[in-house]
C-alpha positions in Angstrom: -68.5 -51.2 34.2 -69.4 -48.5 31.7 -72.5 -48.2 29.5 -73.2 -45.8 26.7 -76.5 -44.1 26.7 -77.3 -42.6 23.3 -79.8 -40.2 24.8 -77.1 -38.8 27.2 -74.7 -38.5 24.4 -77.2 -36.6 22.3 -78.0 -34.3 25.3 -74.3 -33.7 25.9 -73.8 -32.9 22.2 -76.7 -30.4 22.3 -75.3 -28.7 25.4 -71.9 -28.4 23.8 -73.4 -26.9 20.6 -75.5 -24.5 22.7 -72.5 -23.4 24.6 -70.5 -22.8 21.4 -73.4 -20.8 19.9 -73.8 -18.7 23.1 -70.0 -18.0 23.1 -70.1 -17.0 19.4 -73.2 -14.8 20.0 -71.4 -13.1 22.9 -68.4 -12.4 20.8 -70.6 -10.9 18.1 -72.4 -8.7 20.5 -69.0 -7.6 22.0 -67.7 -6.8 18.5 -70.8 -4.9 17.5 -70.7 -2.9 20.8 -67.1 -2.0 20.3 -67.8 -0.8 16.8 -70.7 1.3 18.0 -68.6 2.9 20.7 -65.8 3.7 18.2 -68.4 5.2 15.8 -69.8 7.4 18.6 -66.3 8.6 19.6 -65.5 9.3 16.0 -68.7 11.4 15.7 -67.6 13.5 18.7 -65.4 16.4 17.9 -62.6 15.4 20.3 -59.1 16.8 20.2 -56.1 14.6 19.5 -53.3 14.0 21.9 -51.0 16.2 19.7 -53.5 19.0 19.7 -53.7 18.9 23.5 -49.9 18.8 23.9 -49.6 21.9 21.6 -52.2 23.8 23.6 -50.5 22.8 26.8 -47.2 24.2 25.5 -48.9 27.4 24.4 -50.5 27.8 27.9 -47.1 27.2 29.6 -45.5 29.9 27.4 -48.4 32.3 28.2 -48.0 31.7 31.9 -44.3 32.3 31.8 -44.8 35.5 29.9 -47.5 36.7 32.4 -45.1 36.0 35.3 -42.3 37.9 33.5 -44.6 40.9 32.9 -45.8 40.8 36.5 -42.2 41.0 37.7 -41.5 43.9 35.3 -44.6 45.7 36.4 -43.6 45.3 40.1 -40.2 46.8 39.3 -41.8 49.7 37.5 -44.2 50.4 40.3 -41.4 50.6 42.9 
């Protein structure tokens, strides 16, 4: 046997609404936080991946040249 209690129905409705509102507020806070972090990162003067790769290639070339010059110097010293 099942009975409907309007007060319990109202309470369940309020709880469901509160859960939805809390979820929406959580999503809004998350979105605002992400936007703030992106803005902070954009304000920093960070190098792009392409710039890092270019500097890495230059460093490798410089090290290779230093090694070649060291070998040449060793030969000249002998």
